[in-house]
N, C-alpha and C positions, 0 to 999 in steps of 0.2 A: 728725105725730110718727112716727118710725120705730119699728116693733115689733121687739123683740129676740127672735130665735129661737135655739134650742139651738146651731146650727152657727155662730152669730155670736160665740160666747163662747170665750175661751181657758181651758178647764177645767183645763189643766195648771197654771195659775197660781192655782188655788183656794187661799185662805188657810187651810190646815188648822189651824195653831196658833191663829190668831185665832178661828176658828170653834169649836174645842174649848174655848178659854178662855172664850168667851162663853156656851157652851151645855152643856158636858159635864164640866167640872172638878168639879162637884158634882151630886148627884142632886136635880133639881128636882121639884116636885109634878106637873108635866105629864109628865115622864119616868115617874114612878111610875104615873100613870094609863094611859099607853100600855103600859107593861110589864104592868100588871094585865089590860088588854084582850087583849094578844097572848098572855099566858100562858094565859088561858082558852081561846083558840083552840088553842094547841099541846097543851094537856092532853087534847084530844079523841083524840090519836094515841098508840098504843102506842110504846114505845121503839124507835127505828130503823125505824118503819113506812114512812117515806119513803126510797126509794133515794137520791134526790138532791133537795135544795131549792135555791132561787135567792134571793139578795138582789139585787134589781133596782135597780142604781145604789147600791152599798153606801155610798159616802162613807166618812168616818172614824168612823162611829157603830158601836160594837162591840155594843151590847146586842141589836139584832135578830139578830146572829150567835149570841150566847149562847143566846137563846131557842129558836132552831131546833135546837140541838144534841141535845136529848133525843129529838126526833122524827125526826132525819135522820142517815143514815149518811154523807152528804157534803153540804156546804153550799158552793155556788159564789157567791162575792162578786164580782159583775161591776161593774167601776168604770172609767169612761173617763178620769178625771183621773190624771195621773202622780203628782201630789202625794198624792192619796188612796190610790193603790196603794202608794206607798212607805210611807205611814204604816201601812196594814193589814199589809203584809208585815213591817215592823219589829215590830209588836205581836205577831205570831205567832212570828217567828223569835227575837226577843230577849226576849220576855215583855211582857205588857201593863202599861201605866201603872197605878200604884196607885189613881189616881182612878176606875178602872173597877171596883174591888173592891166598893163599895157597890151598884153596879148588879147585879153577879153575885149578891151576897147576896140582894137582893130577888128577882131572877129565880128563884133556887133555893128561896127561901121559898115562892114562889107555885107553883113546879113542882118538887117534890122529885126528879123524875126527871132533872133536870139534873146533869151531872158535878159532883163536889164542889169542884173548884178551877177558877178561871178559865182557866188554861192548858189544862186538860183540855177545858173547854167549847169552846175555840177549835180543838181538834185536828181536827175534821172540816172546817174551813174551807179552801177552795182559792181564793186570790185570782186573779181573771181580769182582766187589763188589756184592756178592750175596750168597744165601744159596745153598749149593751143592745139597740139596734135590730138587731144582728146575731145575737141569740140565736135559734136555730131554734125555730119553733113546736112545741109539744107535747113539750118536752124534760124538764120537771120535774114532780114530784108535788105540790110545794108551792112557792109563790112569795110573797115578802114585798117590800113597797116602802114606804119611809119617807121622806117629805119630799123627793120626787124630782120627779115630773111637774109639780108646781105651782111648782117652784123652778128650772127650767131653761129656761123660755120665757115670753114674754108673750102668746103666741098660743094662744087657747083650742082651736083646731083641732089644733094640735100637742100640747097637753096631752092631748086626747082620743086622739090617735094613740098617744102613749106609754102611756096607760092601757090601750088595747086590745092593744098589744103585750105589756104586762105580763100581761094575761089569757091571751093566746095562748101565753105561755111555758110554761104547764102543760098537761098532757094534758087532754082533755075529761073533765070530772068532777074535775079537780084543784082543790086548795084555795088560796085567796088571803087574805092579810091585809095591810092597808095603813094608813098614817097620812098625813094631809095637813095642812099649815098652812091655816087657814081665812082667806080674804080676804087672802092675802099679796100685798102690792104689790111692785114693784121695791124692793130692799132693799140695805143696806150691811152689810159685815162689817169691823170695824176702822174706822180713820179715813177711808178713802178708797174702797175697792173697792166697785163697784156690780154687782149681780147681778139677773137677770130674775126676775119673779114673776108668776104668773097667778092672780088672785083667784078662789077657788072656795069653795063652801059645801055643806052636806049635800044641798041640792036639785040643784046642778050635778053633784056626784059621783054621786048616784043616777041622774041622767039619762044620764051617760056609761057607767055600768057595767050598768044594767038590761038593755040589749039583748043583752049578751054573757055574762051570768052568771045564776045562779039562787041561791036561798037567800041573797040579798043582805041584809046588815044594816049600816046606816049610823047611827052615833051621833056625838056631838060632846062636847068639853069646853071650858070657858071659857079665856080667855087667862090665862097664868101671869104674875103680877106680879113673880116672882123672875127672869124671863128678860129679856133686852134687848127693848126695844119696837121690833120690826121693822115695826109697823103692822098685824099680823095681829089677828084677833079670837078666836083659840082654835085647836083642832085638830079635824079630822074623822077618824073611825076607821071602818074597813070590814072585814068578812069576807064571803066569797062563794065560790062554786064556779063554775068555767068551764062555761058552758052546753054541753051536748053538741051537736055540729054547728056550733059557732062557726066561721065561715069563716076560712081562712088569709088573711094580707095579700095584696092584689093586686099 
């Protein structure tokens, strides 16, 4: 059976509207749990403490970008998909969809340092159309990755490579926060489109990140019955710091 890797997929054809409709048109309990986890991470930082933060493979999900706003003077949302980039730019230039307002309200309730309106929270965001593998190592103070590395390949070695590139995107000692779908198989969005998945769990995530990070904390939440059944068993959540002396990619 052929293993699908990232470069085998036409990401420009990512079904943004279907994905949003299935996952983000309302605030699900799993979203609230991820927001609570990530908010606790960002509350560690003073307002604007990070010169620049990275959303590693942003997709059309706005709440990680909101969460970074209080701690970051600039947030680079790096996204390979032309469809994802078009959606993000439209949300910033024309104003965000009303469906994101409950997400912002929860983010601000958990982190009062967030800007009071959603458009203000997105003001620091710069959308970058590009491959995250091209991000120069040591560029950012904080990096966030949400449902990316395990959803772009079926190859565990490539999953590991993406995770290590995510770690190396921050300066040594830089901070990391991430969320992964747990045991995500190859999955469908809408009636037909098929996308790669690499099943991982807390043990696998820990093994991948432990050699290149310190202060690593990995937790999980159960599957959310209010979401579509993609075959996953929940979510894995992570915070860490890039280990000093982590080698650059060869």
